[in-house]
N, C-alpha and C positions, 0 to 999 in steps of 0.2 A: 581164864584168865588168871595169871599167876597173879599178886599181891606185893607188893614194895612199897617200903614206907610208905602206903598211903592215896597208890599211885597202881591202877590199873596196866599192866602192860599188854601190849597191842600182842594175839597170836602168830597175823603172818608176819610179823618183822621177824628179823635175826636178833637174837640175844643183844648182839650191839652194839643193834640202832634203836631199840626198844629201850636198853638203857641209858638215853640219852631222853625221856622221854622224863623222868627225873631230873629233877631241877639243883641243879649244882653238877653233876656226870654231865661232863663233853665226853668227847670219843676219846681222848685220852686218856681222861678217871679210868671209863670201859675198860682201855687194854690189862692198868692195872687187876683195876678190880676183878674181867672174869682168871687174867695172871691167878693170884690168889686165891678163888674160889675152885681156884681148878678144874672151869667149861671150853669148851670150844667156841672159838664165837662167832663161828658160822650154823651154830647150830639155830632154829625159829626155837622161837615163848612157846608152842606149844609143845614142841617133842621134849623140854624139860622133867628131867623128875621133877618127885615130893623132896625127895633129898637134896638135891642142885639147889629148887628154889630158895631150900633153912640153911643151903650154905652159905648161897649168893646171898640174903639178910643177913646173914647173923656180918659177914663181910662189909658190908653197907653200912650197919647200926654200927660197928669195931672202928672200921678207918676214916668213917668222911659223915660232913657236917650238911643235911642236904634235907633238898622241903625247907617245915616249918623252924626250923634253927639257925638255919643258913637265912633266913629271909630278914629274921629275926634280930638275927648278927644285921646286916646290910644294917637294915633300920637307922638299928641303933648308934651303928656308927655314922650315919649321916644326922641322923641328931645331935651326935657330938660335932663332928663339925659348923653344926650352925651354928650351937651353944657357943663354943670356942671362937665365935667368928672370925674365921677367916674365909678365905677369897673361894674356897671351893660350898662353901657352907655361905656365902651371902651365894651362891652362884644357882643353887639348889632352895633356896631360897623368893625368889628370881623366878625361877622355873626359865634359867637358860643355862644350852652348854656349859658341862662343866669341866670339859678335860681340855677347850684351849681349840673347838671349834669356829670357826668365819659364822654369826647373825647374820648379815648384814642383807646377803643372797639367801644360806637356807633356813637348816634347823626350824624348818615347821614344824616337825612330828615335835618337837620339848615347846614349843612357845606357841604351838597351839592356831587358827584361824584366826587370817589375817582380818588386819581390822586397822581402815583404814581413817587418819588424821584430816581433817580439815574440809571434806569434801560433803555436803549434805545435802539429801533429794532435796526436790524443790517446794515436798508440803512440810517438810519441816524449816528451811528456810523459813517460810511465810511465818508457817508459828511464832521462830525464832522473833524474827523482823518484828510482826503487833507483838509479844509478849517486851519486846526493846523501846516500841512506839511508849505502851500501855503504861512503862514508868516512870519515861522522861517525861517531864512536865510542858502546856507548851513556855515558849518563850514571848514574853512580851515587845513590840521591836517602841 
């Protein structure tokens, strides 16, 4: 299993598909990467020679910001947006969709599990009414 930028590439996959396992490398970037490294896109990862793997590693390190560096840059950008208090930063802080999506019906993955407001279970309602009754003093007539 060749290791590029700290990620093991699957032996059974084609190199153009396997390289997408790197964070920050997509299908379009893979084409450019393989052309500059002079490697066929249809080759399987297990068929690559040591020289081809080293060429690929050099091209990736020289031309692409991937994995940890890219994650760090993205987090810094989000932190900057929060700090300056812009709309997108506020949406990040509130854990809501940032790019204009609807939130009335969707956005469950971003907002999390549903929280029902105003509906109480019978036990909770009974406890609440007892607590309120204990706090309110008896009125004299």
